[in-house]
DOROTI-760419 format. One line per field, with one value per residue: x, y, z of N, C-alpha, C, O in turn; residue in three letters. Coordinates in steps of 0.02 Angstrom, whole numbers, plus 50000, padded with zeros to 5 digits. Example, Ala and Ser with C-alpha at 12.3 -4.5 7.8 and 13.67 -1.06 7.14 Angstrom:
<rs>
nc1 = 50660:50642
nc2 = 49716:49888
nc3 = 50390:50354
cac1 = 50615:50684
cac2 = 49775:49947
cac3 = 50390:50357
cc1 = 50660:50645
cc2 = 49835:50002
cc3 = 50390:50394
oc1 = 50712:50670
oc2 = 49834:50057
oc3 = 50423:50402
code = Ala:Ser
</rs>
This chain:
<rs>
nc1 = 50413:50376:50445:50558:50476:50478:50441:50362:50367:50239:50163:50187:50132:49997:49970:49986:49881:49770:49784:49764:49629:49571:49602:49549:49418:49353:49382:49324:49191:49159:49174:49066:48961:48976:48949:48814:48754:48781:48703:48579:48549:48547:48697:48732:48647:48654:48669:48710:48804:48903:48940:48989:49097:49177:49203:49277:49391:49445:49471:49566:49670:49700:49742:49855:49937:49955:50019:50139:50189:50207:50303:50410:50438:50532:50586:50600:50728:50690:50767:50881:50856:50886:50873:50935:50919:50782:50698:50625:50497:50515:50444:50392:50387:50322:50319:50214:50276:50208:50082:50110:50057:50066:50103:50110:50187:50206:50324:50297:50289:50208:50101:50066:50019:49912:49819:49728:49780:49896:49997:50100:50141:50306:50317:50245:50232:50262:50329:50438:50502:50544:50630:50792:50821:50862:50829:50773:50797:50728:50610:50554:50412:50336:50169:50007:49923:50007:50155:50229:50304:50400:50459:50568:50532:50546:50614:50573:50553
nc2 = 49530:49620:49620:49746:49893:49993:50158:50312:50477:50530:50413:50347:50439:50432:50299:50304:50390:50313:50208:50274:50309:50182:50141:50242:50267:50156:50044:50079:50086:49954:49894:49951:49895:49761:49768:49812:49703:49604:49646:49606:49482:49303:49237:49124:49105:49220:49305:49434:49466:49368:49408:49536:49507:49434:49534:49618:49540:49533:49669:49695:49616:49684:49808:49767:49721:49841:49918:49848:49875:50014:50018:49953:50033:50120:50271:50326:50413:50524:50609:50541:50450:50376:50370:50280:50146:50033:50058:50063:50185:50238:50291:50189:50166:50047:49933:49816:49683:49601:49658:49791:49882:50016:50050:50138:50125:50161:50111:50060:50044:49903:49947:50066:50039:50060:50022:50089:50214:50190:50140:50014:49878:49840:49708:49636:49522:49587:49707:49651:49589:49700:49774:49840:49838:49919:50060:50008:49875:49711:49619:49463:49413:49312:49290:49263:49230:49180:49205:49362:49483:49625:49785:49904:50069:50198:50275:50364:50495
nc3 = 51591:51442:51274:51210:51159:51024:50991:50936:51013:51009:50991:51113:51202:51163:51196:51336:51366:51326:51416:51537:51522:51525:51657:51740:51700:51632:51717:51847:51804:51765:51889:51956:51882:51917:52055:52051:51987:52081:52184:52143:52188:52190:52139:52067:51961:51888:51750:51714:51811:51785:51655:51680:51764:51675:51580:51662:51685:51555:51534:51634:51587:51468:51522:51595:51490:51419:51517:51526:51398:51405:51506:51444:51338:51217:51161:50996:50919:50808:50732:50702:50606:50452:50271:50190:50195:50226:50377:50544:50560:50434:50279:50151:49982:49880:49740:49671:49584:49497:49459:49447:49538:49651:49821:49977:50131:50305:50420:50581:50763:50842:50924:50865:50741:50601:50480:50398:50388:50323:50402:50452:50560:50616:50638:50546:50404:50280:50319:50389:50282:50210:50292:50310:50176:50017:49904:49747:49769:49749:49830:49891:49970:50088:50114:50193:50083:49989:49892:49871:49764:49778:49724:49789:49782:49837:49984:50125:50250
cac1 = 50406:50372:50504:50562:50431:50504:50385:50373:50341:50167:50135:50189:50082:49930:49964:49975:49814:49723:49791:49730:49557:49550:49608:49510:49348:49326:49388:49270:49126:49147:49164:48996:48917:48980:48913:48743:48733:48785:48645:48517:48535:48581:48750:48740:48607:48654:48708:48740:48863:48953:48963:49029:49160:49216:49226:49328:49451:49473:49496:49628:49722:49720:49779:49921:49976:49974:50069:50202:50212:50232:50365:50464:50441:50593:50571:50645:50752:50673:50819:50936:50832:50907:50832:50976:50889:50717:50699:50564:50476:50522:50390:50420:50343:50339:50280:50203:50307:50161:50029:50135:50021:50110:50075:50159:50176:50253:50338:50290:50284:50145:50048:50048:49996:49845:49821:49687:49823:49957:50049:50101:50186:50369:50311:50207:50276:50285:50379:50498:50536:50571:50681:50862:50829:50876:50792:50792:50796:50666:50604:50500:50385:50286:50110:49959:49893:50058:50217:50225:50368:50395:50519:50568:50535:50567:50616:50572:50534
cac2 = 49593:49613:49642:49818:49921:50055:50200:50384:50511:50535:50347:50333:50483:50404:50238:50324:50419:50257:50171:50314:50302:50116:50135:50291:50269:50089:50000:50094:50071:49882:49880:49970:49844:49700:49782:49813:49634:49568:49668:49576:49418:49239:49244:49063:49110:49291:49314:49501:49461:49330:49449:49591:49478:49418:49598:49642:49501:49555:49736:49690:49590:49740:49857:49738:49721:49910:49939:49818:49912:50079:50006:49931:50078:50159:50324:50327:50480:50531:50647:50496:50401:50394:50339:50240:50079:50032:50047:50086:50255:50258:50279:50150:50158:49985:49916:49744:49670:49565:49701:49860:49924:50046:50068:50168:50108:50185:50057:50085:49992:49867:49986:50124:50015:50083:50009:50140:50272:50167:50124:49942:49858:49810:49636:49604:49491:49636:49750:49611:49579:49763:49802:49833:49840:49984:50078:49967:49804:49674:49571:49414:49409:49260:49314:49208:49211:49155:49243:49423:49512:49698:49825:49964:50128:50258:50272:50433:50503
cac3 = 51556:51370:51237:51202:51109:50998:50968:50934:51072:51000:51003:51185:51234:51149:51235:51406:51370:51323:51479:51589:51510:51549:51729:51777:51679:51618:51776:51896:51773:51771:51961:51972:51851:51959:52117:52036:51973:52144:52225:52117:52221:52177:52089:52028:51900:51870:51688:51714:51854:51747:51599:51708:51788:51616:51553:51707:51672:51491:51544:51674:51541:51424:51562:51610:51428:51404:51567:51504:51339:51428:51544:51400:51281:51202:51112:50938:50902:50738:50697:50685:50557:50384:50220:50145:50194:50261:50449:50576:50549:50364:50231:50097:49924:49847:49681:49660:49518:49453:49431:49447:49585:49701:49886:50022:50201:50355:50466:50649:50814:50842:50956:50824:50675:50581:50408:50363:50377:50291:50452:50467:50614:50594:50648:50491:50354:50230:50350:50402:50218:50185:50337:50291:50103:49988:49844:49689:49787:49739:49884:49887:50038:50098:50150:50198:50019:49943:49893:49832:49747:49778:49712:49831:49738:49873:50057:50148:50321
cc1 = 50410:50438:50502:50515:50460:50445:50404:50348:50265:50133:50133:50138:50012:49918:49950:49905:49761:49725:49756:49655:49533:49551:49563:49436:49319:49326:49333:49201:49110:49137:49093:48948:48917:48941:48837:48716:48732:48724:48580:48505:48578:48633:48757:48700:48603:48699:48742:48805:48919:48983:49008:49096:49206:49245:49282:49394:49485:49504:49563:49685:49747:49763:49849:49966:50000:50026:50137:50232:50241:50299:50423:50474:50508:50574:50623:50663:50743:50727:50876:50916:50857:50866:50874:50952:50826:50728:50634:50557:50490:50455:50423:50369:50367:50293:50275:50228:50260:50111:50048:50097:50069:50070:50130:50139:50227:50261:50340:50289:50214:50088:50026:50021:49924:49842:49781:49729:49891:50013:50045:50154:50249:50368:50273:50255:50304:50340:50443:50538:50570:50629:50752:50874:50838:50832:50819:50792:50727:50665:50545:50476:50329:50230:50059:49930:49944:50122:50210:50295:50359:50463:50514:50581:50566:50566:50619:50552:50461
cc2 = 49580:49635:49717:49840:49988:50095:50273:50414:50515:50468:50330:50376:50456:50341:50255:50352:50363:50218:50208:50309:50235:50112:50183:50292:50198:50045:50016:50077:49997:49862:49896:49918:49780:49710:49781:49742:49592:49584:49635:49506:49361:49243:49182:49065:49181:49303:49383:49501:49425:49372:49505:49566:49461:49482:49626:49605:49522:49625:49735:49663:49645:49791:49830:49739:49792:49937:49910:49856:49979:50070:49988:49977:50114:50208:50323:50399:50489:50568:50601:50444:50423:50353:50298:50168:50081:50016:50075:50162:50280:50248:50244:50144:50095:49972:49841:49728:49632:49611:49775:49908:49950:50061:50098:50150:50145:50129:50085:50027:49961:49910:50046:50104:50037:50078:50061:50201:50251:50151:50050:49928:49826:49734:49600:49573:49541:49680:49712:49600:49641:49790:49787:49836:49912:49997:50036:49893:49774:49620:49525:49401:49357:49289:49257:49185:49185:49195:49303:49451:49588:49729:49887:50024:50188:50246:50345:50435:50524
cc3 = 51481:51338:51229:51145:51087:50971:50968:50999:51069:51015:51076:51222:51224:51190:51309:51415:51370:51388:51536:51583:51538:51625:51768:51759:51672:51681:51828:51869:51780:51844:51982:51943:51892:52023:52106:52024:52037:52188:52203:52144:52199:52121:52045:51963:51875:51810:51686:51754:51817:51691:51625:51733:51729:51585:51596:51694:51608:51498:51582:51632:51495:51461:51576:51548:51411:51453:51550:51445:51359:51464:51499:51340:51277:51147:51057:50924:50827:50698:50675:50633:50488:50334:50170:50141:50237:50335:50479:50568:50478:50328:50172:50042:49888:49788:49676:49590:49471:49420:49429:49492:49638:49765:49928:50093:50244:50404:50537:50698:50812:50871:50914:50755:50662:50505:50368:50346:50349:50339:50468:50520:50584:50603:50593:50441:50303:50259:50363:50337:50191:50227:50312:50216:50079:49927:49786:49705:49771:49792:49873:49958:50041:50141:50151:50131:49969:49949:49846:49820:49741:49760:49755:49785:49774:49949:50081:50222:50326
oc1 = 50444:50481:50450:50514:50464:50404:50455:50311:50231:50080:50085:50105:49971:49863:49907:49873:49714:49672:49723:49620:49480:49505:49540:49395:49268:49276:49300:49157:49054:49096:49062:48899:48865:48904:48800:48663:48688:48698:48531:48456:48639:48615:48785:48718:48553:48760:48797:48854:48976:49044:49060:49147:49266:49303:49330:49447:49546:49558:49610:49742:49807:49813:49898:50025:50057:50071:50188:50292:50294:50346:50481:50513:50537:50550:50683:50619:50784:50732:50917:50955:50849:50830:50852:50962:50818:50761:50595:50607:50478:50416:50474:50314:50425:50236:50326:50203:50272:50098:50006:50105:50109:50013:50189:50082:50283:50212:50380:50288:50168:50032:49972:50001:49882:49861:49798:49716:49939:50072:49995:50206:50246:50412:50271:50312:50362:50392:50498:50600:50618:50673:50769:50932:50824:50801:50879:50789:50676:50711:50492:50516:50282:50241:50067:49915:49927:50141:50188:50339:50316:50515:50461:50634:50607:50522:50662:50538:50435
oc2 = 49534:49664:49749:49811:50034:50070:50294:50382:50505:50466:50301:50352:50456:50330:50223:50339:50365:50197:50178:50304:50231:50084:50166:50317:50182:50012:49970:50055:49979:49819:49859:49898:49748:49665:49753:49724:49550:49541:49637:49474:49368:49253:49187:49031:49201:49310:49389:49531:49448:49372:49520:49599:49472:49484:49655:49636:49530:49638:49769:49684:49653:49814:49867:49756:49802:49974:49944:49868:50000:50108:50005:49962:50134:50189:50319:50442:50465:50560:50621:50398:50481:50307:50284:50133:50124:49968:50107:50199:50339:50203:50265:50119:50090:49995:49806:49757:49632:49606:49817:49968:49912:50083:50086:50160:50158:50101:50130:49969:49990:49908:50073:50147:50033:50125:50076:50236:50290:50149:50026:49961:49791:49699:49539:49595:49537:49689:49738:49602:49637:49824:49731:49838:49960:49950:50031:49852:49807:49580:49546:49382:49359:49311:49208:49126:49169:49217:49296:49443:49611:49704:49919:50029:50224:50210:50383:50383:50533
oc3 = 51459:51371:51238:51092:51127:50933:50996:51037:51120:51047:51101:51268:51270:51215:51340:51466:51409:51413:51578:51634:51570:51655:51822:51798:51702:51695:51851:51906:51797:51859:52020:51976:51901:52044:52146:52048:52047:52223:52239:52126:52191:52063:51990:51915:51843:51817:51660:51734:51817:51680:51594:51724:51732:51565:51570:51692:51606:51470:51563:51639:51484:51435:51569:51553:51391:51434:51557:51443:51334:51453:51514:51295:51327:51094:51070:50917:50787:50638:50632:50617:50469:50353:50115:50091:50280:50353:50444:50570:50464:50345:50147:50053:49867:49787:49678:49541:49411:49360:49411:49486:49666:49763:49916:50113:50222:50429:50552:50678:50783:50845:50926:50716:50706:50470:50311:50297:50350:50319:50494:50523:50534:50579:50594:50436:50284:50227:50350:50338:50153:50201:50294:50194:50115:49900:49776:49659:49778:49799:49848:50001:50001:50198:50116:50122:49912:50004:49789:49862:49704:49779:49757:49754:49746:49974:50059:50252:50380
code = Met:Ala:His:Thr:Ser:Tyr:Met:Thr:Glu:Glu:Gly:Leu:Ala:Asn:Leu:Lys:Lys:Asp:Leu:Glu:Gln:Leu:Thr:Thr:Val:Glu:Arg:Pro:Ser:Ile:Ser:Arg:Gln:Ile:Ala:Glu:Ala:Arg:Asp:Lys:Gly:Asp:Leu:Ser:Glu:Asn:Ala:Glu:Tyr:Asp:Ala:Ala:Lys:Glu:Ala:Gln:Gly:Leu:Leu:Glu:Met:Arg:Ile:Ala:Arg:Met:Glu:Asp:Met:Val:Ala:Ser:Ala:Arg:Ile:Ile:Asp:Glu:Ser:Arg:Ile:Asp:Thr:Ser:Gln:Val:Gln:Ile:Leu:Asn:Lys:Val:Lys:Ile:Lys:Asn:Thr:Lys:Asn:Asn:Gln:Gln:Val:Glu:Tyr:Met:Leu:Val:Ser:Glu:Ser:Glu:Ala:Asp:Ile:Lys:His:Gly:Lys:Ile:Ser:Val:Gly:Thr:Pro:Ile:Ala:Lys:Gly:Leu:Leu:Gly:Lys:Lys:Val:Gly:Asp:Val:Val:Ser:Ile:Lys:Val:Pro:Ser:Gly:Glu:Leu:Ser:Phe:Glu:Ile:Ile:Glu:Ile:Ser:Leu
</rs>
């Protein structure tokens, strides 16, 4: 079983909805594709059959991973989150100390991460570097492109 996944009620509901889509729509669709390809004859030279079987394998892996996430999910009680230090579900405004550029991220579980909406996984190097820090702290975070230094400007919900 996977490690515990902390998420919001909304995140868990979305995960369950995605899982249902995969099991009730995608899985039968791939089964039909395999059956159609099988009906076309010689399987040893049937690229459609091979592609459908590979797609089925990938789908089953995704379903298994999502089922593990649902099984290990723990809902975070948002009413108990405080803003004295950075923790999951906080919005953190940080300033790059080199160029003074400010960005705001919300720290969320891996399954809820969405960089377009400013939500980063608590497993990312930046989030790991920010966890437990307070407003005014300056943190040095090792990222693939080198080392970045950020000052924590604000922590909010």
